mmCIF file as gemmi writes it, N, C-alpha and C atoms, coordinates in Angstrom:
data_model
loop_
_atom_site.group_PDB
_atom_site.id
_atom_site.type_symbol
_atom_site.label_atom_id
_atom_site.label_alt_id
_atom_site.label_comp_id
_atom_site.label_asym_id
_atom_site.label_entity_id
_atom_site.label_seq_id
_atom_site.pdbx_PDB_ins_code
_atom_site.Cartn_x
_atom_site.Cartn_y
_atom_site.Cartn_z
_atom_site.occupancy
_atom_site.B_iso_or_equiv
_atom_site.pdbx_formal_charge
_atom_site.auth_seq_id
_atom_site.auth_asym_id
_atom_site.pdbx_PDB_model_num
ATOM 1 N N . UNK Axp A 1 ? 31.919 28.49 -15.393 1 0 ? 1 A 1
ATOM 2 C CA . UNK Axp A 1 ? 31.183 27.092 -14.673 1 0 ? 1 A 1
ATOM 3 C C . UNK Axp A 1 ? 29.979 27.794 -13.661 1 0 ? 1 A 1
ATOM 4 N N . UNK Axp A 2 ? 28.907 27.502 -13.938 1 0 ? 2 A 1
ATOM 5 C CA . UNK Axp A 2 ? 27.899 27.947 -13.021 1 0 ? 2 A 1
ATOM 6 C C . UNK Axp A 2 ? 27.298 26.734 -12.181 1 0 ? 2 A 1
ATOM 7 N N . UNK Axp A 3 ? 27.112 26.914 -10.832 1 0 ? 3 A 1
ATOM 8 C CA . UNK Axp A 3 ? 26.478 25.763 -9.965 1 0 ? 3 A 1
ATOM 9 C C . UNK Axp A 3 ? 25.088 25.409 -10.515 1 0 ? 3 A 1
ATOM 10 N N . UNK Axp A 4 ? 24.809 24.035 -10.572 1 0 ? 4 A 1
ATOM 11 C CA . UNK Axp A 4 ? 23.595 23.566 -10.84 1 0 ? 4 A 1
ATOM 12 C C . UNK Axp A 4 ? 22.631 23.895 -9.718 1 0 ? 4 A 1
ATOM 13 N N . UNK Axp A 5 ? 23.149 23.776 -8.52 1 0 ? 5 A 1
ATOM 14 C CA . UNK Axp A 5 ? 22.329 24.045 -7.358 1 0 ? 5 A 1
ATOM 15 C C . UNK Axp A 5 ? 23.209 24.777 -6.097 1 0 ? 5 A 1
ATOM 16 N N . UNK Axp A 6 ? 22.748 25.355 -5.234 1 0 ? 6 A 1
ATOM 17 C CA . UNK Axp A 6 ? 23.488 25.837 -4.171 1 0 ? 6 A 1
ATOM 18 C C . UNK Axp A 6 ? 23.504 25.021 -3.035 1 0 ? 6 A 1
ATOM 19 N N . UNK Axp A 7 ? 24.616 24.916 -2.379 1 0 ? 7 A 1
ATOM 20 C CA . UNK Axp A 7 ? 24.857 23.859 -1.316 1 0 ? 7 A 1
ATOM 21 C C . UNK Axp A 7 ? 24.477 24.672 0.104 1 0 ? 7 A 1
ATOM 22 N N . UNK Axp A 8 ? 23.697 23.932 0.783 1 0 ? 8 A 1
ATOM 23 C CA . UNK Axp A 8 ? 23.425 24.615 2.199 1 0 ? 8 A 1
ATOM 24 C C . UNK Axp A 8 ? 24.577 24.779 2.987 1 0 ? 8 A 1
ATOM 25 N N . UNK Axp A 9 ? 24.88 25.801 3.821 1 0 ? 9 A 1
ATOM 26 C CA . UNK Axp A 9 ? 26.252 25.935 4.45 1 0 ? 9 A 1
ATOM 27 C C . UNK Axp A 9 ? 26.463 24.791 5.479 1 0 ? 9 A 1
ATOM 28 N N . UNK Axp A 10 ? 25.515 24.15 5.865 1 0 ? 10 A 1
ATOM 29 C CA . UNK Axp A 10 ? 25.432 23.089 6.896 1 0 ? 10 A 1
ATOM 30 C C . UNK Axp A 10 ? 25.583 21.781 6.491 1 0 ? 10 A 1
ATOM 31 N N . UNK Axp A 11 ? 25.696 21.512 5.113 1 0 ? 11 A 1
ATOM 32 C CA . UNK Axp A 11 ? 25.947 20.262 4.682 1 0 ? 11 A 1
ATOM 33 C C . UNK Axp A 11 ? 27.423 20.255 4.063 1 0 ? 11 A 1
ATOM 34 N N . UNK Axp A 12 ? 28.057 19.02 4.5 1 0 ? 12 A 1
ATOM 35 C CA . UNK Axp A 12 ? 29.037 18.687 3.942 1 0 ? 12 A 1
ATOM 36 C C . UNK Axp A 12 ? 29.015 18.289 2.471 1 0 ? 12 A 1
ATOM 37 N N . UNK Axp A 13 ? 30.187 18.318 1.658 1 0 ? 13 A 1
ATOM 38 C CA . UNK Axp A 13 ? 29.927 18.093 0.222 1 0 ? 13 A 1
ATOM 39 C C . UNK Axp A 13 ? 29.405 16.541 -0.114 1 0 ? 13 A 1
ATOM 40 N N . UNK Axp A 14 ? 29.677 15.584 0.691 1 0 ? 14 A 1
ATOM 41 C CA . UNK Axp A 14 ? 29.08 14.354 0.354 1 0 ? 14 A 1
ATOM 42 C C . UNK Axp A 14 ? 27.661 14.447 0.808 1 0 ? 14 A 1
ATOM 43 N N . UNK Axp A 15 ? 26.998 14.997 1.87 1 0 ? 15 A 1
ATOM 44 C CA . UNK Axp A 15 ? 25.812 15.055 2.199 1 0 ? 15 A 1
ATOM 45 C C . UNK Axp A 15 ? 25.11 15.927 1.026 1 0 ? 15 A 1
ATOM 46 N N . UNK Axp A 16 ? 25.656 16.792 0.698 1 0 ? 16 A 1
ATOM 47 C CA . UNK Axp A 16 ? 25.048 17.666 -0.442 1 0 ? 16 A 1
ATOM 48 C C . UNK Axp A 16 ? 24.813 16.96 -1.777 1 0 ? 16 A 1
ATOM 49 N N . UNK Axp A 17 ? 25.745 15.939 -1.909 1 0 ? 17 A 1
ATOM 50 C CA . UNK Axp A 17 ? 25.514 15.192 -3.127 1 0 ? 17 A 1
ATOM 51 C C . UNK Axp A 17 ? 24.165 14.385 -2.866 1 0 ? 17 A 1
ATOM 52 N N . UNK Axp A 18 ? 24.18 13.5 -1.689 1 0 ? 18 A 1
ATOM 53 C CA . UNK Axp A 18 ? 23.281 12.593 -1.255 1 0 ? 18 A 1
ATOM 54 C C . UNK Axp A 18 ? 21.948 13.501 -1.439 1 0 ? 18 A 1
ATOM 55 N N . UNK Axp A 19 ? 21.803 14.583 -0.797 1 0 ? 19 A 1
ATOM 56 C CA . UNK Axp A 19 ? 20.625 15.323 -0.898 1 0 ? 19 A 1
ATOM 57 C C . UNK Axp A 19 ? 20.208 15.739 -2.344 1 0 ? 19 A 1
ATOM 58 N N . UNK Axp A 20 ? 20.896 16.025 -3.119 1 0 ? 20 A 1
ATOM 59 C CA . UNK Axp A 20 ? 20.794 16.53 -4.371 1 0 ? 20 A 1
ATOM 60 C C . UNK Axp A 20 ? 20.448 15.294 -5.217 1 0 ? 20 A 1
ATOM 61 N N . UNK Axp A 21 ? 21.018 14.385 -5.291 1 0 ? 21 A 1
ATOM 62 C CA . UNK Axp A 21 ? 20.684 13.123 -5.971 1 0 ? 21 A 1
ATOM 63 C C . UNK Axp A 21 ? 19.455 12.651 -5.626 1 0 ? 21 A 1
ATOM 64 N N . UNK Axp A 22 ? 19.022 12.665 -4.349 1 0 ? 22 A 1
ATOM 65 C CA . UNK Axp A 22 ? 17.807 12.078 -3.792 1 0 ? 22 A 1
ATOM 66 C C . UNK Axp A 22 ? 16.505 12.719 -4.124 1 0 ? 22 A 1
ATOM 67 N N . UNK Axp A 23 ? 16.797 14.188 -3.97 1 0 ? 23 A 1
ATOM 68 C CA . UNK Axp A 23 ? 15.699 15.187 -3.945 1 0 ? 23 A 1
ATOM 69 C C . UNK Axp A 23 ? 15.733 16.237 -5.188 1 0 ? 23 A 1
ATOM 70 N N . UNK Axp A 24 ? 16.707 16.43 -5.9 1 0 ? 24 A 1
ATOM 71 C CA . UNK Axp A 24 ? 16.663 17.554 -6.951 1 0 ? 24 A 1
ATOM 72 C C . UNK Axp A 24 ? 16.779 17.27 -8.252 1 0 ? 24 A 1
ATOM 73 N N . UNK Axp A 25 ? 16.987 15.922 -8.53 1 0 ? 25 A 1
ATOM 74 C CA . UNK Axp A 25 ? 17.155 15.592 -10.167 1 0 ? 25 A 1
ATOM 75 C C . UNK Axp A 25 ? 15.937 15.327 -10.571 1 0 ? 25 A 1
ATOM 76 N N . UNK Axp A 26 ? 15.467 16.051 -11.399 1 0 ? 26 A 1
ATOM 77 C CA . UNK Axp A 26 ? 14.137 15.87 -12.023 1 0 ? 26 A 1
ATOM 78 C C . UNK Axp A 26 ? 14.114 15.305 -13.329 1 0 ? 26 A 1
ATOM 79 N N . UNK Axp A 27 ? 13.056 14.887 -13.819 1 0 ? 27 A 1
ATOM 80 C CA . UNK Axp A 27 ? 13.035 14.021 -15.031 1 0 ? 27 A 1
ATOM 81 C C . UNK Axp A 27 ? 13.683 14.855 -16.263 1 0 ? 27 A 1
ATOM 82 N N . UNK Axp A 28 ? 13.628 15.967 -16.285 1 0 ? 28 A 1
ATOM 83 C CA . UNK Axp A 28 ? 14.089 16.933 -17.444 1 0 ? 28 A 1
ATOM 84 C C . UNK Axp A 28 ? 15.672 16.857 -17.209 1 0 ? 28 A 1
ATOM 85 N N . UNK Axp A 29 ? 16.146 17.09 -16 1 0 ? 29 A 1
ATOM 86 C CA . UNK Axp A 29 ? 17.638 16.976 -15.817 1 0 ? 29 A 1
ATOM 87 C C . UNK Axp A 29 ? 18.169 15.679 -16.117 1 0 ? 29 A 1
ATOM 88 N N . UNK Axp A 30 ? 17.387 14.641 -15.623 1 0 ? 30 A 1
ATOM 89 C CA . UNK Axp A 30 ? 17.772 13.349 -16.261 1 0 ? 30 A 1
ATOM 90 C C . UNK Axp A 30 ? 18.155 13.086 -17.547 1 0 ? 30 A 1
ATOM 91 N N . UNK Axp A 31 ? 17.085 13.68 -18.5 1 0 ? 31 A 1
ATOM 92 C CA . UNK Axp A 31 ? 17.169 13.571 -19.917 1 0 ? 31 A 1
ATOM 93 C C . UNK Axp A 31 ? 18.4 14.238 -20.447 1 0 ? 31 A 1
ATOM 94 N N . UNK Axp A 32 ? 18.573 15.749 -19.805 1 0 ? 32 A 1
ATOM 95 C CA . UNK Axp A 32 ? 19.578 16.51 -20.276 1 0 ? 32 A 1
ATOM 96 C C . UNK Axp A 32 ? 20.842 16.058 -19.992 1 0 ? 32 A 1
ATOM 97 N N . UNK Axp A 33 ? 21.096 15.561 -18.774 1 0 ? 33 A 1
ATOM 98 C CA . UNK Axp A 33 ? 22.358 15.37 -18.072 1 0 ? 33 A 1
ATOM 99 C C . UNK Axp A 33 ? 22.438 13.812 -17.765 1 0 ? 33 A 1
ATOM 100 N N . UNK Axp A 34 ? 22.128 12.921 -18.713 1 0 ? 34 A 1
ATOM 101 C CA . UNK Axp A 34 ? 21.987 11.573 -18.434 1 0 ? 34 A 1
ATOM 102 C C . UNK Axp A 34 ? 23.209 10.82 -17.953 1 0 ? 34 A 1
ATOM 103 N N . UNK Axp A 35 ? 24.457 11.378 -18.431 1 0 ? 35 A 1
ATOM 104 C CA . UNK Axp A 35 ? 25.585 10.785 -17.95 1 0 ? 35 A 1
ATOM 105 C C . UNK Axp A 35 ? 25.872 11.334 -16.509 1 0 ? 35 A 1
ATOM 106 N N . UNK Axp A 36 ? 25.41 12.675 -16.056 1 0 ? 36 A 1
ATOM 107 C CA . UNK Axp A 36 ? 25.742 13.034 -14.824 1 0 ? 36 A 1
ATOM 108 C C . UNK Axp A 36 ? 24.895 12.322 -13.983 1 0 ? 36 A 1
ATOM 109 N N . UNK Axp A 37 ? 23.475 12.031 -14.324 1 0 ? 37 A 1
ATOM 110 C CA . UNK Axp A 37 ? 22.589 11.139 -13.488 1 0 ? 37 A 1
ATOM 111 C C . UNK Axp A 37 ? 23.059 9.774 -13.361 1 0 ? 37 A 1
ATOM 112 N N . UNK Axp A 38 ? 23.621 9.235 -14.245 1 0 ? 38 A 1
ATOM 113 C CA . UNK Axp A 38 ? 24.228 7.959 -13.95 1 0 ? 38 A 1
ATOM 114 C C . UNK Axp A 38 ? 25.655 8.06 -13.027 1 0 ? 38 A 1
ATOM 115 N N . UNK Axp A 39 ? 26.216 8.998 -12.92 1 0 ? 39 A 1
ATOM 116 C CA . UNK Axp A 39 ? 27.415 9.058 -12.223 1 0 ? 39 A 1
ATOM 117 C C . UNK Axp A 39 ? 26.744 9.452 -10.74 1 0 ? 39 A 1
ATOM 118 N N . UNK Axp A 40 ? 25.739 10.16 -10.627 1 0 ? 40 A 1
ATOM 119 C CA . UNK Axp A 40 ? 25.161 10.413 -9.168 1 0 ? 40 A 1
ATOM 120 C C . UNK Axp A 40 ? 24.552 8.987 -8.687 1 0 ? 40 A 1
ATOM 121 N N . UNK Axp A 41 ? 23.906 8.088 -9.498 1 0 ? 41 A 1
ATOM 122 C CA . UNK Axp A 41 ? 23.446 6.816 -9.091 1 0 ? 41 A 1
ATOM 123 C C . UNK Axp A 41 ? 24.722 6.111 -8.69 1 0 ? 41 A 1
ATOM 124 N N . UNK Axp A 42 ? 25.767 5.992 -9.376 1 0 ? 42 A 1
ATOM 125 C CA . UNK Axp A 42 ? 26.914 5.284 -8.817 1 0 ? 42 A 1
ATOM 126 C C . UNK Axp A 42 ? 27.597 5.899 -7.573 1 0 ? 42 A 1
ATOM 127 N N . UNK Axp A 43 ? 27.377 7.186 -7.498 1 0 ? 43 A 1
ATOM 128 C CA . UNK Axp A 43 ? 27.77 7.868 -6.344 1 0 ? 43 A 1
ATOM 129 C C . UNK Axp A 43 ? 26.996 7.51 -5.065 1 0 ? 43 A 1
ATOM 130 N N . UNK Axp A 44 ? 25.631 7.311 -5.286 1 0 ? 44 A 1
ATOM 131 C CA . UNK Axp A 44 ? 24.834 6.646 -4.44 1 0 ? 44 A 1
ATOM 132 C C . UNK Axp A 44 ? 24.914 5.372 -3.933 1 0 ? 44 A 1
ATOM 133 N N . UNK Axp A 45 ? 25.365 4.555 -4.99 1 0 ? 45 A 1
ATOM 134 C CA . UNK Axp A 45 ? 25.729 3.33 -4.643 1 0 ? 45 A 1
ATOM 135 C C . UNK Axp A 45 ? 26.949 3.093 -3.792 1 0 ? 45 A 1
ATOM 136 N N . UNK Axp A 46 ? 27.726 4.077 -3.903 1 0 ? 46 A 1
ATOM 137 C CA . UNK Axp A 46 ? 29.111 4.267 -3.056 1 0 ? 46 A 1
ATOM 138 C C . UNK Axp A 46 ? 28.642 4.601 -1.665 1 0 ? 46 A 1
ATOM 139 N N . UNK Axp A 47 ? 27.781 5.491 -1.813 1 0 ? 47 A 1
ATOM 140 C CA . UNK Axp A 47 ? 27.352 6.149 -0.383 1 0 ? 47 A 1
ATOM 141 C C . UNK Axp A 47 ? 26.739 5.055 0.341 1 0 ? 47 A 1
ATOM 142 N N . UNK Axp A 48 ? 25.934 4.059 -0.016 1 0 ? 48 A 1
ATOM 143 C CA . UNK Axp A 48 ? 25.194 3.02 0.546 1 0 ? 48 A 1
ATOM 144 C C . UNK Axp A 48 ? 26.159 1.791 0.848 1 0 ? 48 A 1
ATOM 145 N N . UNK Axp A 49 ? 27.275 1.584 0.074 1 0 ? 49 A 1
ATOM 146 C CA . UNK Axp A 49 ? 27.967 0.36 -0.006 1 0 ? 49 A 1
ATOM 147 C C . UNK Axp A 49 ? 29.544 0.646 0.438 1 0 ? 49 A 1
ATOM 148 N N . UNK Axp A 50 ? 29.964 1.699 0.348 1 0 ? 50 A 1
ATOM 149 C CA . UNK Axp A 50 ? 31.363 2.067 0.508 1 0 ? 50 A 1
ATOM 150 C C . UNK Axp A 50 ? 31.627 3.364 1.411 1 0 ? 50 A 1
ATOM 151 N N . UNK Axp A 51 ? 32.546 4.192 1.063 1 0 ? 51 A 1
ATOM 152 C CA . UNK Axp A 51 ? 32.978 5.274 1.678 1 0 ? 51 A 1
ATOM 153 C C . UNK Axp A 51 ? 32.392 6.454 1.115 1 0 ? 51 A 1
ATOM 154 N N . UNK Axp A 52 ? 31.426 7.197 1.642 1 0 ? 52 A 1
ATOM 155 C CA . UNK Axp A 52 ? 30.833 8.434 1.127 1 0 ? 52 A 1
ATOM 156 C C . UNK Axp A 52 ? 32.013 9.392 0.614 1 0 ? 52 A 1
ATOM 157 N N . UNK Axp A 53 ? 32.885 9.492 1.458 1 0 ? 53 A 1
ATOM 158 C CA . UNK Axp A 53 ? 34.145 10.536 1.108 1 0 ? 53 A 1
ATOM 159 C C . UNK Axp A 53 ? 34.792 10.1 -0.197 1 0 ? 53 A 1
ATOM 160 N N . UNK Axp A 54 ? 34.706 9.058 -0.628 1 0 ? 54 A 1
ATOM 161 C CA . UNK Axp A 54 ? 35.339 8.69 -1.949 1 0 ? 54 A 1
ATOM 162 C C . UNK Axp A 54 ? 34.199 9.077 -3.081 1 0 ? 54 A 1
ATOM 163 N N . UNK Axp A 55 ? 32.978 8.973 -2.848 1 0 ? 55 A 1
ATOM 164 C CA . UNK Axp A 55 ? 31.991 9.453 -3.641 1 0 ? 55 A 1
ATOM 165 C C . UNK Axp A 55 ? 32.205 11.03 -3.709 1 0 ? 55 A 1
ATOM 166 N N . UNK Axp A 56 ? 32.265 11.612 -2.581 1 0 ? 56 A 1
ATOM 167 C CA . UNK Axp A 56 ? 32.404 13.076 -2.656 1 0 ? 56 A 1
ATOM 168 C C . UNK Axp A 56 ? 33.851 13.509 -3.598 1 0 ? 56 A 1
ATOM 169 N N . UNK Axp A 57 ? 34.995 12.826 -3.284 1 0 ? 57 A 1
ATOM 170 C CA . UNK Axp A 57 ? 36.223 13.144 -4.003 1 0 ? 57 A 1
ATOM 171 C C . UNK Axp A 57 ? 36.101 12.822 -5.471 1 0 ? 57 A 1
ATOM 172 N N . UNK Axp A 58 ? 35.264 11.805 -6.005 1 0 ? 58 A 1
ATOM 173 C CA . UNK Axp A 58 ? 35.213 11.422 -7.329 1 0 ? 58 A 1
ATOM 174 C C . UNK Axp A 58 ? 34.188 12.229 -8.114 1 0 ? 58 A 1
ATOM 175 N N . UNK Axp A 59 ? 33.108 12.817 -7.552 1 0 ? 59 A 1
ATOM 176 C CA . UNK Axp A 59 ? 32.133 13.351 -8.317 1 0 ? 59 A 1
ATOM 177 C C . UNK Axp A 59 ? 31.587 14.764 -7.954 1 0 ? 59 A 1
ATOM 178 N N . UNK Axp A 60 ? 32.003 15.187 -6.79 1 0 ? 60 A 1
ATOM 179 C CA . UNK Axp A 60 ? 31.238 16.496 -6.256 1 0 ? 60 A 1
ATOM 180 C C . UNK Axp A 60 ? 31.699 17.678 -7.167 1 0 ? 60 A 1
ATOM 181 N N . UNK Axp A 61 ? 32.865 18.041 -7.321 1 0 ? 61 A 1
ATOM 182 C CA . UNK Axp A 61 ? 33.191 19.244 -8.05 1 0 ? 61 A 1
ATOM 183 C C . UNK Axp A 61 ? 32.809 18.931 -9.566 1 0 ? 61 A 1
ATOM 184 N N . UNK Axp A 62 ? 33.078 18.093 -10.177 1 0 ? 62 A 1
ATOM 185 C CA . UNK Axp A 62 ? 32.604 17.728 -11.591 1 0 ? 62 A 1
ATOM 186 C C . UNK Axp A 62 ? 31.199 17.831 -11.706 1 0 ? 62 A 1
ATOM 187 N N . UNK Axp A 63 ? 30.292 17.293 -10.835 1 0 ? 63 A 1
ATOM 188 C CA . UNK Axp A 63 ? 29.049 17.294 -11.153 1 0 ? 63 A 1
ATOM 189 C C . UNK Axp A 63 ? 27.991 18.297 -10.603 1 0 ? 63 A 1
ATOM 190 N N . UNK Axp A 64 ? 28.6 19.211 -9.645 1 0 ? 64 A 1
ATOM 191 C CA . UNK Axp A 64 ? 27.879 20.474 -9.321 1 0 ? 64 A 1
ATOM 192 C C . UNK Axp A 64 ? 28.07 21.642 -10.316 1 0 ? 64 A 1
ATOM 193 N N . UNK Axp A 65 ? 28.994 21.404 -11.307 1 0 ? 65 A 1
ATOM 194 C CA . UNK Axp A 65 ? 29.11 22.464 -12.113 1 0 ? 65 A 1
ATOM 195 C C . UNK Axp A 65 ? 29.212 21.806 -13.479 1 0 ? 65 A 1
ATOM 196 N N . UNK Axp A 66 ? 28.971 22.864 -14.621 1 0 ? 66 A 1
ATOM 197 C CA . UNK Axp A 66 ? 28.835 22.502 -15.963 1 0 ? 66 A 1
ATOM 198 C C . UNK Axp A 66 ? 29.081 23.653 -16.619 1 0 ? 66 A 1
């Protein structure tokens, strides 16, 4: 399993997800990993409306590796 992106040491996992989802998902990656992009969008919804730690717990490990 290789990481899709490297996490900055000063970011917690949930902030790393937010940063990745907001800044790093390109159009090509959306096409190739459509199901993951959808999960990231769900994650962002949770970030905005619920507990970001829940988002972290549900999506972080699975989505940063492939």
